[in-house]
N, CA, C and O atoms as CSV, one atom per row, in Angstrom:
chain,resi,resn,atom,element,x,y,z
A,1,MET,N,N,0.855,-1.179,0.000
A,1,MET,CA,C,0.000,0.000,0.000
A,1,MET,C,C,0.899,1.240,0.000
A,1,MET,O,O,1.877,1.302,0.746
A,2,PRO,N,N,0.564,2.228,-0.842
A,2,PRO,CA,C,1.397,3.433,-0.910
A,2,PRO,C,C,1.380,4.215,0.403
A,2,PRO,O,O,0.384,4.242,1.126
A,3,ASP,N,N,2.504,4.839,0.680
A,3,ASP,CA,C,2.606,5.689,1.875
A,3,ASP,C,C,2.196,7.106,1.456
A,3,ASP,O,O,3.021,7.906,1.015
A,4,TYR,N,N,0.901,7.392,1.608
A,4,TYR,CA,C,0.355,8.664,1.133
A,4,TYR,C,C,0.952,9.860,1.866
A,4,TYR,O,O,1.134,10.922,1.271
A,5,GLU,N,N,1.249,9.703,3.121
A,5,GLU,CA,C,1.859,10.815,3.859
A,5,GLU,C,C,3.229,11.147,3.286
A,5,GLU,O,O,3.552,12.319,3.097
A,6,GLU,N,N,4.030,10.140,3.012
A,6,GLU,CA,C,5.361,10.371,2.441
A,6,GLU,C,C,5.250,10.958,1.027
A,6,GLU,O,O,6.033,11.830,0.650
A,7,MET,N,N,4.279,10.477,0.253
A,7,MET,CA,C,4.062,11.013,-1.093
A,7,MET,C,C,3.700,12.494,-1.016
A,7,MET,O,O,4.220,13.307,-1.780
A,8,TYR,N,N,2.810,12.838,-0.094
A,8,TYR,CA,C,2.399,14.226,0.086
A,8,TYR,C,C,3.586,15.079,0.505
A,8,TYR,O,O,3.797,16.159,-0.046
A,9,LEU,N,N,4.363,14.606,1.475
A,9,LEU,CA,C,5.498,15.384,1.959
A,9,LEU,C,C,6.546,15.580,0.872
A,9,LEU,O,O,7.141,16.654,0.776
A,10,GLU,N,N,6.778,14.566,0.060
A,10,GLU,CA,C,7.730,14.691,-1.045
A,10,GLU,C,C,7.255,15.747,-2.047
A,10,GLU,O,O,8.039,16.584,-2.495
A,11,LEU,N,N,5.982,15.700,-2.389
A,11,LEU,CA,C,5.414,16.689,-3.313
A,11,LEU,C,C,5.470,18.091,-2.706
A,11,LEU,O,O,5.789,19.056,-3.400
A,12,PHE,N,N,5.164,18.205,-1.424
A,12,PHE,CA,C,5.197,19.494,-0.746
A,12,PHE,C,C,6.600,20.084,-0.766
A,12,PHE,O,O,6.773,21.268,-1.056
A,13,ARG,N,N,7.607,19.262,-0.456
A,13,ARG,CA,C,8.992,19.750,-0.436
A,13,ARG,C,C,9.446,20.168,-1.826
A,13,ARG,O,O,10.117,21.189,-1.980
A,14,ALA,N,N,9.085,19.387,-2.837
A,14,ALA,CA,C,9.457,19.730,-4.209
A,14,ALA,C,C,8.781,21.023,-4.646
A,14,ALA,O,O,9.397,21.848,-5.321
A,15,THR,N,N,7.534,21.202,-4.271
A,15,THR,CA,C,6.812,22.434,-4.599
A,15,THR,C,C,7.471,23.630,-3.926
A,15,THR,O,O,7.622,24.688,-4.537
A,16,GLU,N,N,7.860,23.463,-2.676
A,16,GLU,CA,C,8.518,24.543,-1.948
A,16,GLU,C,C,9.855,24.906,-2.602
A,16,GLU,O,O,10.185,26.088,-2.707
A,17,ARG,N,N,10.623,23.914,-3.041
A,17,ARG,CA,C,11.893,24.193,-3.729
A,17,ARG,C,C,11.641,24.952,-5.033
A,17,ARG,O,O,12.363,25.897,-5.355
A,18,ALA,N,N,10.624,24.540,-5.777
A,18,ALA,CA,C,10.303,25.199,-7.043
A,18,ALA,C,C,9.907,26.655,-6.822
A,18,ALA,O,O,10.334,27.538,-7.567
A,19,ILE,N,N,9.101,26.902,-5.812
A,19,ILE,CA,C,8.685,28.273,-5.505
A,19,ILE,C,C,9.890,29.113,-5.124
A,19,ILE,O,O,10.011,30.258,-5.560
A,20,ASN,N,N,10.782,28.559,-4.317
A,20,ASN,CA,C,11.981,29.296,-3.910
A,20,ASN,C,C,12.872,29.613,-5.096
A,20,ASN,O,O,13.461,30.693,-5.147
A,21,ILE,N,N,12.988,28.696,-6.054
A,21,ILE,CA,C,13.772,28.957,-7.263
A,21,ILE,C,C,13.170,30.122,-8.040
A,21,ILE,O,O,13.897,31.003,-8.499
A,22,LEU,N,N,11.846,30.133,-8.191
A,22,LEU,CA,C,11.175,31.212,-8.923
A,22,LEU,C,C,11.306,32.550,-8.203
A,22,LEU,O,O,11.533,33.573,-8.848
A,23,VAL,N,N,11.169,32.561,-6.885
A,23,VAL,CA,C,11.297,33.798,-6.106
A,23,VAL,C,C,12.715,34.340,-6.228
A,23,VAL,O,O,12.901,35.542,-6.414
A,24,ASP,N,N,13.713,33.474,-6.126
A,24,ASP,CA,C,15.106,33.909,-6.265
A,24,ASP,C,C,15.365,34.507,-7.648
A,24,ASP,O,O,16.018,35.543,-7.770
A,25,ALA,N,N,14.852,33.852,-8.681
A,25,ALA,CA,C,15.036,34.353,-10.046
A,25,ALA,C,C,14.368,35.711,-10.214
A,25,ALA,O,O,14.936,36.603,-10.845
A,26,GLN,N,N,13.176,35.882,-9.662
A,26,GLN,CA,C,12.481,37.161,-9.758
A,26,GLN,C,C,13.261,38.253,-9.044
A,26,GLN,O,O,13.410,39.356,-9.572
A,27,GLN,N,N,13.759,37.959,-7.852
A,27,GLN,CA,C,14.520,38.956,-7.097
A,27,GLN,C,C,15.796,39.359,-7.832
A,27,GLN,O,O,16.155,40.537,-7.854
A,28,LYS,N,N,16.477,38.393,-8.429
A,28,LYS,CA,C,17.692,38.706,-9.186
A,28,LYS,C,C,17.368,39.586,-10.391
A,28,LYS,O,O,18.091,40.538,-10.687
A,29,ALA,N,N,16.280,39.262,-11.079
A,29,ALA,CA,C,15.879,40.066,-12.241
A,29,ALA,C,C,15.517,41.487,-11.817
A,29,ALA,O,O,15.873,42.447,-12.501
A,30,GLU,N,N,14.815,41.626,-10.699
A,30,GLU,CA,C,14.458,42.954,-10.204
A,30,GLU,C,C,15.703,43.750,-9.822
A,30,GLU,O,O,15.794,44.943,-10.113
A,31,GLU,N,N,16.652,43.099,-9.180
A,31,GLU,CA,C,17.896,43.780,-8.803
A,31,GLU,C,C,18.670,44.222,-10.035
A,31,GLU,O,O,19.209,45.329,-10.065
A,32,GLN,N,N,18.731,43.361,-11.063
A,32,GLN,CA,C,19.405,43.727,-12.302
A,32,GLN,C,C,18.729,44.918,-12.963
A,32,GLN,O,O,19.394,45.845,-13.425
A,33,TYR,N,N,17.421,44.887,-13.004
A,33,TYR,CA,C,16.679,45.972,-13.631
A,33,TYR,C,C,16.891,47.289,-12.893
A,33,TYR,O,O,17.149,48.321,-13.513
A,34,LEU,N,N,16.782,47.249,-11.571
A,34,LEU,CA,C,16.904,48.474,-10.791
A,34,LEU,C,C,18.333,49.017,-10.781
A,34,LEU,O,O,18.528,50.221,-10.613
A,35,SER,N,N,19.319,48.165,-10.956
A,35,SER,CA,C,20.703,48.627,-10.941
A,35,SER,C,C,21.184,49.078,-12.321
A,35,SER,O,O,22.274,49.638,-12.438
A,36,SER,N,N,20.393,48.843,-13.360
A,36,SER,CA,C,20.805,49.281,-14.697
A,36,SER,C,C,20.648,50.788,-14.806
A,36,SER,O,O,19.720,51.356,-14.229
A,37,PRO,N,N,21.545,51.446,-15.539
A,37,PRO,CA,C,21.517,52.917,-15.614
A,37,PRO,C,C,20.263,53.480,-16.271
A,37,PRO,O,O,19.864,54.603,-15.962
A,38,GLU,N,N,19.639,52.733,-17.162
A,38,GLU,CA,C,18.457,53.255,-17.849
A,38,GLU,C,C,17.152,52.788,-17.228
A,38,GLU,O,O,16.113,52.818,-17.887
A,39,ALA,N,N,17.185,52.361,-15.986
A,39,ALA,CA,C,15.974,51.877,-15.324
A,39,ALA,C,C,14.995,53.015,-15.089
A,39,ALA,O,O,15.261,53.942,-14.325
A,40,THR,N,N,13.858,52.923,-15.762
A,40,THR,CA,C,12.782,53.894,-15.576
A,40,THR,C,C,11.466,53.132,-15.507
A,40,THR,O,O,11.344,52.032,-16.046
A,41,VAL,N,N,10.503,53.714,-14.854
A,41,VAL,CA,C,9.188,53.115,-14.747
A,41,VAL,C,C,8.221,54.002,-15.504
A,41,VAL,O,O,8.194,55.217,-15.307
A,42,SER,N,N,7.421,53.389,-16.377
A,42,SER,CA,C,6.440,54.170,-17.125
A,42,SER,C,C,5.137,53.378,-17.210
A,42,SER,O,O,5.125,52.150,-17.125
A,43,ALA,N,N,4.039,54.117,-17.381
A,43,ALA,CA,C,2.726,53.489,-17.469
A,43,ALA,C,C,2.516,52.915,-18.856
A,43,ALA,O,O,3.012,53.460,-19.842
A,44,LEU,N,N,1.784,51.817,-18.934
A,44,LEU,CA,C,1.441,51.230,-20.212
A,44,LEU,C,C,0.215,51.937,-20.768
A,44,LEU,O,O,-0.591,52.482,-20.014
A,45,SER,N,N,0.079,51.926,-22.066
A,45,SER,CA,C,-1.081,52.572,-22.677
A,45,SER,C,C,-2.340,51.751,-22.407
A,45,SER,O,O,-2.259,50.569,-22.072
A,46,ASP,N,N,-3.496,52.381,-22.555
A,46,ASP,CA,C,-4.771,51.698,-22.346
A,46,ASP,C,C,-4.948,50.541,-23.325
A,46,ASP,O,O,-5.576,49.538,-22.984
A,47,ALA,N,N,-4.407,50.664,-24.525
A,47,ALA,CA,C,-4.540,49.599,-25.515
A,47,ALA,C,C,-3.857,48.325,-25.039
A,47,ALA,O,O,-4.358,47.225,-25.273
A,48,VAL,N,N,-2.746,48.464,-24.389
A,48,VAL,CA,C,-2.024,47.301,-23.892
A,48,VAL,C,C,-2.742,46.707,-22.693
A,48,VAL,O,O,-2.694,45.495,-22.480
A,49,LEU,N,N,-3.398,47.533,-21.917
A,49,LEU,CA,C,-4.055,47.079,-20.700
A,49,LEU,C,C,-5.449,46.516,-20.934
A,49,LEU,O,O,-6.076,46.025,-19.996
A,50,HIS,N,N,-5.948,46.578,-22.166
A,50,HIS,CA,C,-7.296,46.103,-22.464
A,50,HIS,C,C,-7.380,44.592,-22.268
A,50,HIS,O,O,-6.588,43.837,-22.833
A,51,VAL,N,N,-8.339,44.164,-21.469
A,51,VAL,CA,C,-8.580,42.741,-21.235
A,51,VAL,C,C,-9.980,42.425,-21.753
A,51,VAL,O,O,-10.949,43.074,-21.359
A,52,PRO,N,N,-10.089,41.437,-22.627
A,52,PRO,CA,C,-11.417,41.081,-23.124
A,52,PRO,C,C,-12.353,40.684,-21.979
A,52,PRO,O,O,-11.932,40.043,-21.016
A,53,LYS,N,N,-13.624,41.070,-22.096
A,53,LYS,CA,C,-14.608,40.759,-21.051
A,53,LYS,C,C,-14.740,39.267,-20.819
A,53,LYS,O,O,-15.078,38.840,-19.715
A,54,SER,N,N,-14.480,38.471,-21.837
A,54,SER,CA,C,-14.605,37.026,-21.685
A,54,SER,C,C,-13.567,36.455,-20.719
A,54,SER,O,O,-13.750,35.359,-20.191
A,55,LEU,N,N,-12.480,37.189,-20.485
A,55,LEU,CA,C,-11.442,36.733,-19.568
A,55,LEU,C,C,-11.659,37.213,-18.141
A,55,LEU,O,O,-10.953,36.780,-17.230
A,56,LEU,N,N,-12.626,38.104,-17.933
A,56,LEU,CA,C,-12.883,38.618,-16.599
A,56,LEU,C,C,-13.816,37.733,-15.826
A,56,LEU,O,O,-14.135,38.029,-14.674
């Protein structure tokens, strides 16, 4: 019989590692962006922000 608790814990640990990898990558990308000399923040146009009603 499968050990469901061990299966769950293995999946949980792997999920946690994956999330940590993604968070680290995001933080590194943000640091690179903010440290670049041409780092500026600007608003996107309304055309880019348009979301079809079917997706809401």
